[in-house]
BAMIVEX-182568 format. One line per 8 residues: number of its first residue (from 1); their letters; for each residue x, y, z of N, C-alpha, C, CB. Coordinates in pm, whole numbers, plus 50000, padded with zeros to 5 digits. Glycine has a CB too. Layout:
BEGIN
NUM = a = X,Y,Z,X,Y,Z,X,Y,Z,X,Y,Z; ...
END
This chain:
BEGIN
1 = xxxxxxxx = 54644,22686,48695,54638,22823,48749,54589,22918,48641,54778,22867,48801; 54499,23007,48678,54441,23098,48580,54543,23205,48543,54312,23163,48636; 54548,23235,48415,54646,23332,48366,54621,23471,48425,54641,23339,48212; 54498,23500,48467,54468,23633,48521,54543,23660,48651,54317,23648,48543; 54594,23550,48712,54669,23569,48836,54808,23626,48811,54680,23438,48911; 54853,23617,48688,54984,23672,48654,54968,23817,48613,55052,23589,48540; 55033,23908,48689,55019,24051,48660,55137,24101,48579,55006,24131,48791; 55106,24175,48477,55212,24238,48397,55280,24347,48480,55154,24298,48264
9 = xxxxxxxx = 55414,24349,48486,55483,24453,48562,55444,24592,48510,55636,24434,48553; 55418,24681,48601,55377,24815,48563,55497,24895,48514,55308,24887,48680; 55479,24966,48406,55583,25055,48359,55578,25184,48440,55567,25085,48206; 55684,25266,48427,55686,25393,48499,55570,25480,48455,55819,25465,48477; 55534,25476,48326,55423,25558,48279,55292,25513,48344,55412,25550,48125; 55275,25382,48362,55156,25332,48431,55151,25388,48573,55155,25178,48434; 55266,25387,48640,55271,25437,48778,55241,25586,48783,55409,25408,48838; 55295,25661,48688,55270,25806,48685,55121,25834,48668,55350,25872,48570
17 = xxxxxxxx = 55057,25759,48578,54913,25778,48557,54834,25747,48685,54863,25689,48442; 54873,25642,48756,54806,25607,48880,54824,25717,48986,54859,25473,48933; 54946,25769,48993,54975,25875,49091,54890,25998,49062,55125,25911,49089; 54881,26036,48935,54803,26156,48899,54654,26137,48932,54819,26188,48749; 54601,26021,48902,54461,25995,48931,54436,25995,49082,54417,25862,48869; 54530,25935,49157,54515,25933,49302,54530,26073,49359,54619,25838,49365; 54622,26152,49303,54641,26290,49350,54513,26370,49333,54756,26358,49274; 54446,26353,49220,54321,26427,49198,54218,26392,49304,54265,26397,49058
25 = xxxxxxxx = 54208,26263,49342,54111,26222,49443,54150,26272,49582,54097,26069,49444; 54279,26262,49614,54326,26306,49746,54311,26457,49761,54473,26265,49769; 54348,26531,49657,54334,26676,49663,54187,26715,49681,54392,26742,49536; 54098,26648,49607,53955,26678,49617,53905,26652,49758,53875,26594,49516; 53957,26548,49824,53913,26516,49960,53954,26625,50058,53970,26382,50005; 54053,26708,50018,54098,26819,50102,54036,26952,50058,54250,26829,50098; 53942,26947,49969,53879,27069,49922,53945,27133,49803,53875,27166,50031; 54043,27065,49746,54112,27117,49627,54062,27042,49505,54267,27104,49642
33 = xxxxxxxx = 53934,27052,49481,53871,26980,49371,53897,27053,49240,53718,26964,49395; 53944,26982,49139,53972,27048,49013,53999,26951,48901,54089,27140,49030; 54027,27006,48783,54051,26927,48662,54197,26885,48654,54011,27008,48537; 54221,26760,48621,54355,26710,48599,54395,26740,48456,54364,26557,48628; 54500,26820,48438,54547,26860,48305,54681,26794,48279,54558,27015,48293; 54690,26719,48169,54811,26645,48134,54885,26712,48020,54777,26501,48097; 55016,26691,48017,55100,26739,47909,55136,26619,47821,55230,26811,47963; 55089,26615,47696,55115,26498,47612,55263,26476,47581,55040,26510,47483
41 = xxxxxxxx = 55343,26581,47595,55486,26569,47565,55571,26537,47687,55535,26697,47503; 55515,26551,47808,55592,26528,47930,55499,26469,48035,55659,26661,47981; 55506,26340,48061,55412,26277,48154,55423,26332,48297,55435,26127,48157; 55539,26384,48335,55555,26439,48469,55485,26575,48483,55703,26454,48503; 55471,26646,48372,55423,26784,48377,55271,26790,48377,55479,26864,48259; 55212,26735,48483,55067,26741,48500,55034,26843,48608,55008,26600,48536; 54910,26887,48611,54868,26985,48711,54719,26970,48737,54902,27130,48667; 54677,27016,48854,54537,27017,48891,54491,27162,48896,54512,26946,49028
49 = xxxxxxxx = 54391,27194,48813,54342,27331,48802,54217,27346,48889,54311,27369,48654; 54228,27426,48995,54116,27447,49086,54077,27594,49087,54151,27399,49229; 53968,27624,49155,53926,27763,49166,54024,27844,49250,53787,27772,49227; 54104,27776,49334,54200,27846,49420,54335,27864,49353,54218,27770,49550; 54358,27795,49241,54486,27808,49173,54523,27681,49099,54595,27843,49271; 54642,27683,49038,54693,27568,48963,54803,27501,49047,54748,27612,48823; 54792,27370,49064,54887,27297,49146,54962,27195,49060,54816,27228,49264; 55091,27219,49041,55173,27128,48963,55198,26998,49037,55305,27194,48927
57 = xxxxxxxx = 55213,26889,48962,55231,26757,49021,55368,26695,48994,55124,26665,48971; 55457,26767,48926,55583,26704,48886,55668,26664,49007,55663,26799,48798; 55679,26751,49106,55763,26719,49222,55706,26605,49305,55779,26843,49310; 55577,26611,49335,55517,26506,49417,55513,26373,49342,55375,26546,49461; 55502,26378,49209,55506,26254,49131,55641,26187,49146,55476,26281,48983; 55747,26265,49138,55881,26210,49154,55899,26154,49295,55987,26319,49127; 55847,26224,49395,55857,26174,49533,55785,26041,49548,55798,26277,49632; 55668,26030,49486,55591,25905,49495,55664,25788,49430,55453,25922,49431
65 = xxxxxxxx = 55729,25814,49318,55800,25708,49248,55917,25654,49328,55850,25758,49114; 55961,25730,49427,56075,25688,49509,56033,25611,49634,56156,25809,49550; 55902,25587,49651,55854,25511,49766,55758,25403,49715,55784,25603,49871; 55729,25301,49797,55634,25197,49755,55494,25254,49733,55627,25084,49860; 55417,25198,49640,55281,25248,49611,55190,25256,49733,55217,25161,49508; 55212,25169,49831,55125,25172,49949,55141,25302,50029,55155,25052,50040; 55251,25377,50003,55274,25503,50074,55225,25625,49997,55421,25517,50104; 55177,25604,49875,55142,25718,49790,55032,25805,49851,55099,25670,49653
73 = xxxxxxxx = 54925,25741,49898,54810,25818,49947,54851,25908,50064,54697,25724,49989; 54928,25853,50158,54971,25932,50273,55063,26046,50230,55043,25844,50376; 55153,26017,50135,55245,26119,50087,55170,26231,50015,55348,26058,49994; 55074,26194,49932,54993,26294,49862,54909,26375,49961,54901,26225,49759; 54860,26309,50065,54782,26380,50166,54865,26486,50237,54725,26282,50267; 54989,26450,50274,55076,26548,50341,55107,26664,50248,55207,26481,50387; 55129,26633,50120,55158,26738,50021,55039,26833,50007,55193,26675,49884; 54919,26777,49999,54799,26860,49987,54780,26945,50112,54674,26772,49964
81 = xxxxxxxx = 54809,26889,50229,54796,26966,50353,54892,27086,50354,54823,26877,50473; 55012,27066,50299,55107,27177,50291,55056,27285,50196,55245,27127,50243; 54995,27242,50087,54939,27339,49993,54829,27422,50059,54883,27268,49868; 54747,27356,50136,54639,27428,50205,54696,27526,50306,54543,27329,50275; 54799,27482,50379,54863,27571,50476,54924,27692,50408,54970,27495,50556; 54980,27670,50290,55047,27780,50219,54947,27884,50170,55127,27726,50102; 54820,27848,50162,54720,27944,50116,54700,28057,50218,54586,27874,50090; 54753,28041,50338,54743,28146,50439,54859,28245,50428,54741,28084,50578
89 = xxxxxxxx = 54955,28217,50341,55072,28303,50331,55041,28446,50288,55168,28244,50235; 54937,28475,50208,54909,28615,50176,54891,28703,50299,54787,28623,50092; 54862,28645,50417,54845,28723,50538,54976,28753,50609,54752,28652,50631; 55087,28697,50559,55215,28718,50625,55254,28866,50618,55323,28630,50561; 55315,28913,50724,55359,29053,50730,55504,29060,50682,55345,29110,50876; 55522,29094,50557,55656,29099,50500,55738,29215,50553,55648,29106,50350; 55673,29314,50613,55748,29421,50677,55810,29373,50808,55657,29543,50701; 55738,29284,50877,55786,29233,51004,55875,29110,50988,55668,29200,51093
97 = xxxxxxxx = 55842,29024,50891,55911,28896,50876,56009,28898,50758,55810,28784,50857; 56082,29006,50744,56171,29022,50630,56284,28919,50628,56229,29161,50629; 56325,28870,50745,56437,28776,50750,56402,28642,50685,56480,28754,50894; 56272,28612,50669,56231,28485,50608,56223,28493,50456,56096,28442,50664; 56238,28612,50401,56223,28632,50257,56347,28585,50183,56195,28780,50226; 56328,28518,50070,56438,28472,49987,56406,28496,49839,56466,28321,50013; 56508,28535,49764,56497,28535,49618,56526,28393,49571,56597,28639,49552; 56456,28350,49465,56474,28213,49418,56455,28207,49267,56376,28117,49488
105 = xxxxxxxx = 56532,28121,49203,56520,28101,49059,56420,27989,49028,56657,28067,48997; 56342,28012,48923,56244,27914,48876,56254,27902,48724,56099,27956,48919; 56218,27787,48669,56206,27778,48523,56097,27874,48477,56174,27633,48478; 56115,27931,48361,56017,28027,48309,55877,27968,48302,56058,28076,48172; 55866,27839,48269,55734,27779,48253,55665,27751,48387,55745,27650,48175; 55732,27783,48499,55669,27767,48630,55586,27888,48668,55775,27741,48736; 55589,27992,48586,55519,28116,48621,55371,28095,48645,55539,28218,48511; 55308,28006,48565,55165,27983,48579,55135,27899,48702,55108,27916,48454
113 = xxxxxxxx = 55204,27783,48714,55173,27692,48824,55205,27751,48960,55248,27562,48806; 55301,27844,48967,55337,27905,49095,55277,28045,49112,55487,27913,49107; 55200,28092,49015,55136,28224,49021,55240,28334,49046,55029,28228,49132; 55350,28329,48970,55456,28428,48987,55468,28515,48862,55592,28359,49018; 55355,28573,48824,55356,28661,48707,55446,28782,48728,55214,28707,48674; 55477,28815,48854,55563,28927,48885,55712,28892,48869,55537,28976,49026; 55742,28764,48843,55880,28719,48833,55961,28800,48733,55884,28573,48796; 56089,28818,48763,56176,28899,48679,56272,28811,48601,56253,29001,48764
121 = xxxxxxxx = 56289,28837,48470,56381,28756,48391,56523,28763,48447,56380,28801,48245; 56585,28648,48463,56724,28642,48508,56816,28604,48393,56740,28542,48624; 56773,28506,48317,56846,28457,48201,56743,28389,48112,56964,28357,48241; 56778,28353,47989,56681,28286,47903,56617,28165,47972,56748,28241,47774; 56484,28166,47980,56402,28059,48037,56421,28040,48188,56434,27931,47968; 56472,28144,48256,56483,28143,48401,56429,28274,48456,56629,28119,48446; 56349,28267,48562,56296,28388,48624,56330,28389,48772,56143,28399,48603; 56344,28509,48826,56367,28527,48969,56235,28568,49034,56478,28635,48996
129 = xxxxxxxx = 56198,28496,49139,56076,28528,49213,56110,28525,49362,55960,28427,49180; 56009,28531,49446,56030,28541,49590,55963,28425,49663,55977,28674,49644; 56027,28383,49771,55975,28274,49852,55992,28308,50000,56045,28140,49818; 55920,28236,50083,55933,28247,50227,55993,28118,50279,55795,28278,50294; 56100,28129,50359,56167,28013,50416,56141,28012,50567,56321,28016,50385; 56055,27922,50612,56023,27909,50754,56065,27771,50803,55871,27933,50779; 56073,27751,50934,56108,27617,50984,56011,27510,50939,56113,27618,51135; 55886,27549,50908,55786,27450,50869,55793,27415,50721,55648,27502,50902
137 = xxxxxxxx = 55821,27513,50635,55816,27487,50493,55877,27603,50414,55673,27463,50449; 55906,27573,50289,55947,27676,50193,55829,27697,50098,56078,27634,50114; 55784,27821,50085,55665,27850,50004,55692,27965,49909,55545,27882,50093; 55652,27945,49784,55663,28051,49685,55555,28156,49710,55650,27994,49542; 55593,28282,49700,55497,28391,49719,55429,28423,49586,55567,28518,49777; 55297,28422,49586,55222,28450,49465,55212,28600,49442,55081,28388,49473; 55170,28636,49324,55151,28779,49293,55049,28841,49387,55107,28797,49146; 54945,28764,49421,54842,28814,49511,54899,28846,49649,54728,28712,49523
145 = xxxxxxxx = 54991,28761,49697,55049,28780,49830,55134,28906,49838,55131,28660,49869; 55181,28955,49723,55273,29069,49722,55204,29200,49686,55384,29043,49624; 55074,29197,49670,55002,29320,49636,55021,29425,49746,54852,29291,49615; 55055,29546,49704,55072,29656,49799,55213,29672,49851,54982,29637,49914; 55302,29579,49817,55440,29588,49862,55530,29648,49753,55492,29449,49903; 55642,29704,49796,55743,29757,49705,55828,29639,49656,55832,29867,49774; 55806,29596,49532,55876,29477,49482,56026,29497,49473,55822,29440,49345; 56070,29617,49434,56214,29643,49427,56279,29618,49564,56242,29787,49380
153 = xxxxxxxx = 56212,29665,49667,56264,29648,49803,56265,29500,49841,56179,29728,49903; 56158,29428,49813,56150,29287,49851,56253,29203,49776,56009,29233,49824; 56273,29231,49648,56374,29156,49574,56513,29183,49631,56371,29194,49424; 56542,29306,49669,56672,29339,49727,56693,29264,49858,56684,29491,49750; 56589,29263,49943,56598,29191,50070,56612,29041,50046,56473,29219,50157; 56536,28988,49949,56543,28846,49918,56682,28803,49877,56445,28811,49810; 56749,28885,49798,56886,28852,49758,56982,28862,49876,56932,28946,49645; 56966,28966,49957,57053,28981,50074,57041,28861,50167,57019,29110,50150
161 = xxxxxxxx = 56921,28810,50184,56898,28700,50277,56952,28566,50227,56751,28686,50305; 56991,28559,50101,57055,28437,50052,57187,28410,50123,57078,28445,49901; 57241,28514,50188,57365,28497,50265,57347,28397,50379,57411,28631,50320; 57221,28375,50422,57194,28280,50530,57193,28136,50482,57060,28313,50596; 57190,28115,50351,57180,27979,50297,57316,27911,50294,57119,27981,50156; 57317,27786,50336,57442,27713,50353,57470,27620,50235,57439,27634,50482; 57597,27617,50195,57645,27517,50100,57706,27404,50181,57749,27578,49998; 57651,27284,50168,57695,27172,50252,57817,27100,50198,57583,27074,50267
169 = xxxxxxxx = 57835,27106,50067,57945,27029,50007,58011,27109,49895,57894,26894,49952; 58144,27108,49893,58221,27173,49788,58324,27073,49736,58290,27303,49839; 58309,27031,49611,58397,26929,49553,58465,26984,49428,58318,26801,49520; 58593,26956,49414,58670,26997,49296,58671,26883,49196,58815,27038,49335; 58624,26912,49075,58617,26813,48968,58723,26843,48862,58476,26811,48906; 58718,26767,48756,58813,26789,48646,58790,26924,48579,58801,26676,48542; 58897,26974,48515,58891,27099,48438,58849,27217,48525,58795,27085,48322; 58897,27217,48650,58875,27329,48742,58727,27360,48762,58947,27452,48691
177 = xxxxxxxx = 58644,27257,48759,58500,27273,48786,58476,27248,48935,58414,27176,48698; 58399,27336,48996,58364,27322,49136,58216,27284,49147,58393,27453,49214; 58189,27177,49221,58052,27132,49246,58010,27180,49384,58039,26977,49235; 57905,27264,49388,57851,27315,49513,57711,27256,49531,57848,27471,49514; 57683,27201,49648,57552,27140,49670,57513,27151,49816,57553,26992,49626; 57384,27130,49842,57335,27137,49979,57188,27104,49988,57361,27274,50036; 57141,27088,50110,57001,27057,50133,56911,27177,50111,56981,27003,50272; 56965,27297,50121,56885,27418,50104,56819,27421,49967,56971,27542,50122
185 = xxxxxxxx = 56694,27471,49962,56623,27487,49836,56680,27603,49754,56474,27511,49863; 56775,27677,49811,56821,27800,49748,56968,27796,49703,56802,27915,49843; 57027,27677,49698,57168,27668,49657,57186,27721,49516,57218,27523,49667; 57106,27673,49421,57119,27719,49283,57094,27869,49272,57022,27644,49192; 57007,27922,49357,56973,28065,49353,57087,28153,49400,56850,28092,49437; 57193,28093,49454,57309,28172,49496,57379,28238,49377,57407,28084,49571; 57349,28194,49255,57406,28262,49139,57348,28403,49127,57378,28183,49009; 57241,28432,49203,57187,28568,49207,57278,28662,49286,57047,28567,49270
193 = xxxxxxxx = 57371,28604,49362,57469,28682,49438,57608,28644,49390,57454,28658,49594; 57649,28698,49275,57775,28654,49212,57898,28672,49301,57796,28729,49085; 57895,28770,49391,58012,28787,49478,58032,28665,49567,57997,28913,49563; 57923,28602,49610,57933,28480,49691,57994,28367,49608,57794,28437,49744; 57952,28355,49483,58005,28250,49397,58152,28273,49365,57925,28243,49268; 58190,28399,49341,58331,28426,49314,58417,28386,49432,58353,28574,49282; 58369,28410,49553,58443,28371,49673,58454,28218,49682,58376,28427,49799; 58346,28149,49651,58348,28003,49656,58445,27944,49554,58207,27948,49631
201 = xxxxxxxx = 58465,28017,49444,58555,27971,49338,58699,28015,49360,58506,28021,49203; 58724,28084,49472,58860,28131,49499,58897,28252,49417,58958,28022,49474; 58797,28332,49379,58821,28450,49296,58797,28419,49150,58964,28501,49315; 58730,28510,49082,58701,28492,48940,58693,28630,48875,58567,28413,48918; 58808,28699,48861,58806,28836,48808,58754,28846,48666,58943,28894,48813; 58761,28736,48589,58709,28736,48452,58569,28676,48446,58804,28658,48359; 58509,28654,48564,58376,28596,48568,58382,28444,48579,58298,28636,48445; 58265,28382,48570,58259,28236,48582,58146,28182,48496,58239,28193,48729
209 = xxxxxxxx = 58160,28057,48455,58056,27987,48379,57993,27885,48473,58114,27918,48250; 57864,27857,48452,57796,27768,48545,57676,27701,48480,57752,27844,48669; 57635,27590,48541,57510,27523,48506,57439,27493,48637,57535,27391,48421; 57306,27509,48639,57226,27484,48759,57115,27384,48723,57165,27617,48817; 57145,27254,48733,57048,27153,48691,56926,27143,48783,57115,27019,48684; 56943,27177,48912,56830,27172,49004,56855,27270,49118,56808,27029,49059; 56757,27285,49207,56762,27387,49311,56873,27365,49413,56631,27393,49381; 56927,27243,49421,57028,27211,49522,57171,27211,49469,56998,27077,49579
217 = xxxxxxxx = 57192,27245,49342,57321,27218,49279,57369,27332,49189,57313,27092,49199; 57499,27363,49201,57568,27452,49107,57697,27383,49065,57596,27593,49169; 57725,27380,48936,57856,27342,48887,57914,27466,48817,57849,27218,48789; 58033,27510,48860,58087,27636,48811,58236,27626,48785,58059,27748,48909; 58284,27717,48701,58425,27722,48663,58465,27868,48647,58451,27641,48530; 58573,27909,48714,58623,28046,48702,58699,28063,48571,58715,28082,48822; 58662,28163,48492,58726,28186,48363,58863,28250,48385,58638,28276,48272; 58966,28188,48330,59101,28242,48341,59162,28244,48201,59190,28157,48441
225 = xxxxxxxx = 59180,28361,48148,59223,28377,48009,59358,28311,47986,59231,28526,47973; 59365,28233,47878,59491,28176,47833,59535,28051,47906,59595,28275,47846; 59454,28002,48002,59493,27883,48077,59479,27760,47988,59408,27869,48205; 59585,27677,47984,59585,27558,47900,59585,27432,47984,59705,27559,47806; 59544,27323,47924,59542,27194,47992,59675,27125,47971,59426,27106,47942; 59754,27112,48079,59883,27042,48072,59968,27089,47954,59860,26892,48061; 59963,27220,47926,60043,27272,47817,59991,27236,47680,60182,27224,47829; 59872,27180,47674,59816,27138,47546,59755,27253,47469,59712,27031,47567
233 = xxxxxxxx = 59668,27220,47373,59613,27321,47284,59471,27363,47320,59617,27271,47144; 59406,27292,47409,59267,27323,47440,59258,27398,47573,59182,27193,47444; 59213,27522,47571,59202,27598,47696,59110,27529,47796,59151,27740,47668; 59146,27540,47923,59066,27478,48029,58921,27522,48021,59124,27512,48167; 58898,27651,47992,58762,27703,47992,58675,27634,47887,58763,27853,47967; 58731,27608,47768,58652,27537,47667,58617,27398,47716,58729,27529,47532; 58715,27329,47773,58689,27195,47823,58586,27198,47934,58819,27130,47873; 58595,27299,48020,58499,27311,48130,58358,27335,48077,58540,27424,48225
241 = xxxxxxxx = 58345,27427,47980,58213,27456,47924,58157,27331,47855,58220,27574,47825; 58242,27259,47783,58196,27138,47717,58148,27035,47820,58309,27078,47630; 58223,27023,47928,58186,26926,48032,58056,26968,48102,58301,26911,48135; 58045,27096,48132,57922,27146,48196,57801,27126,48105,57937,27295,48231; 57822,27153,47974,57713,27138,47879,57673,26992,47866,57754,27194,47742; 57771,26904,47864,57739,26761,47855,57660,26717,47978,57869,26678,47843; 57701,26765,48095,57627,26729,48216,57484,26780,48209,57697,26785,48341; 57468,26906,48169,57335,26966,48163,57243,26896,48066,57346,27109,48126
249 = xxxxxxxx = 57297,26850,47954,57213,26793,47850,57197,26641,47860,57271,26827,47716; 57270,26578,47950,57254,26433,47967,57190,26399,48101,57390,26362,47954; 57181,26496,48190,57119,26468,48320,56970,26439,48302,57139,26588,48416; 56919,26348,48382,56778,26309,48371,56691,26411,48441,56756,26168,48431; 56601,26472,48364,56510,26572,48423,56417,26507,48524,56429,26641,48313; 56387,26379,48505,56291,26311,48592,56344,26290,48733,56253,26179,48532; 56476,26295,48749,56534,26263,48878,56614,26378,48938,56621,26142,48865; 56584,26501,48895,56644,26618,48960,56553,26660,49075,56664,26735,48857
257 = xxxxxxxx = 56606,26677,49195,56521,26717,49309,56447,26848,49279,56606,26732,49436; 56316,26844,49291,56237,26963,49263,56216,26988,49116,56302,27082,49324; 56265,26898,49030,56251,26917,48886,56372,26986,48824,56127,26997,48857; 56381,26978,48693,56492,27039,48620,56483,27191,48625,56495,26991,48474; 56595,27256,48655,56598,27402,48655,56646,27452,48519,56690,27455,48768; 56764,27408,48474,56813,27448,48342,56922,27353,48296,56866,27593,48344; 56925,27328,48165,57030,27245,48106,57146,27329,48051,56972,27160,47996; 57123,27459,48030,57220,27541,47958,57332,27592,48047,57150,27658,47893
265 = xxxxxxxx = 57441,27631,47982,57556,27690,48051,57548,27842,48036,57692,27635,47993; 57572,27912,48146,57565,28058,48149,57700,28116,48190,57455,28107,48244; 57723,28240,48149,57844,28312,48187,57804,28433,48269,57926,28355,48062; 57866,28449,48386,57837,28561,48475,57961,28646,48493,57787,28511,48612; 57944,28776,48469,58052,28870,48498,57987,28999,48547,58142,28896,48372; 58017,29034,48671,57948,29148,48730,57802,29115,48747,57966,29274,48644; 57716,29204,48699,57571,29181,48706,57514,29127,48577,57501,29310,48743; 57600,29097,48480,57554,29051,48349,57555,28899,48343,57643,29109,48237
273 = xxxxxxxx = 57448,28843,48285,57435,28699,48266,57411,28673,48118,57319,28640,48353; 57486,28579,48062,57471,28545,47921,57465,28394,47905,57587,28604,47837; 57370,28347,47827,57365,28205,47795,57469,28177,47687,57223,28162,47748; 57558,28081,47712,57668,28060,47617,57663,27923,47550,57800,28075,47688; 57561,27844,47579,57539,27723,47500,57401,27730,47438,57555,27595,47587; 57393,27689,47314,57267,27686,47242,57251,27547,47181,57262,27797,47132; 57134,27488,47200,57110,27353,47151,57053,27358,47010,57016,27277,47244; 57115,27283,46921,57066,27272,46783,56932,27197,46784,57170,27200,46692
281 = xxxxxxxx = 56823,27260,46741,56692,27194,46746,56682,27072,46655,56584,27292,46710; 56772,27065,46555,56764,26953,46461,56829,26825,46515,56831,26992,46331; 56941,26841,46587,57011,26721,46634,57026,26716,46786,57147,26714,46571; 56982,26821,46857,56989,26821,47002,57128,26840,47059,56934,26695,47053; 57225,26875,46972,57363,26891,47017,57388,27037,47055,57463,26847,46906; 57440,27064,47176,57466,27202,47217,57596,27254,47156,57472,27212,47369; 57600,27384,47128,57721,27447,47076,57753,27568,47162,57703,27489,46926; 57883,27602,47171,57927,27715,47251,57915,27843,47168,58072,27696,47301
289 = xxxxxxxx = 57868,27949,47231,57850,28078,47165,57980,28128,47105,57796,28180,47263; 57975,28167,46976,58092,28223,46908,58135,28353,46974,58061,28245,46760; 58039,28434,47020,58073,28560,47086,58156,28536,47211,57946,28639,47121; 58119,28434,47288,58193,28402,47409,58335,28356,47375,58119,28294,47490; 58347,28270,47276,58479,28221,47238,58568,28334,47188,58467,28114,47130; 58511,28423,47108,58588,28533,47053,58632,28630,47162,58507,28607,46947; 58547,28656,47260,58576,28752,47365,58698,28711,47446,58457,28767,47455; 58723,28581,47457,58836,28533,47536,58944,28466,47451,58787,28435,47640
297 = xxx = 58937,28489,47318,59035,28428,47227,59046,28277,47249,59172,28494,47246; 58928,28213,47265,58924,28072,47294,58885,27988,47173,58829,28048,47405; 58881,28050,47058,58837,27979,46940,58940,27874,46899,58813,28076,46825
END
């Protein structure tokens, strides 16, 4: 038997490269002809640059890896068709269709691929932008689509409409951490409405700490000053922040639905948001903010 008949198993990187090359051909067949741009530091972070815009491939690449290769072309075709359909969104009447508007959180580096230069900083490396939620699809609104509109008004409406988004699951974990999740693309964005989160946590008069690893997930803990673990020496809040930070920094970015949103832990009180974990660039180990510890006598 000839040795050429034995095929070397493909690595995930081989599969990613095949998906990107196939995506470029499929997109071109739909009129989205453009240059494939790769990120040497992150194989998932590829994009196709066309005259109509920049189209990121991280989400569709992950979707393809979860199905057999024979399904890739059809899956990429459906994705490209959705992109083409979304190009008609600038014609939407936001004065008439206000109920479909949603505020949504995005990683800061998504500003280019999603054309959301109008996005507003929410927390370090996170921006708030606007999307349309219809029965057919969820689509990010580009800066071009919002020309001529009052952005302050649209952002206010987008936040108000998050009240329509459902949390499908609420689970109580160790150290008084609550896991909130759901099929909605806007679950993580519910941190934009802190009063909703405080209610979900059973009240949080001192605020709450949280991590949002992806668009479908929030892990949060209500801060309660002086609370101890079984009468021990370590306050529950420190243990909760440590656990949240460990989850954020060990979760696989490649397998978060829609891509990684953030690894860091944040503290919310009122309308103020503060990042309370900082990763040491030398060893990759996160540390809790001294200011946060001092403010609650948690040192």
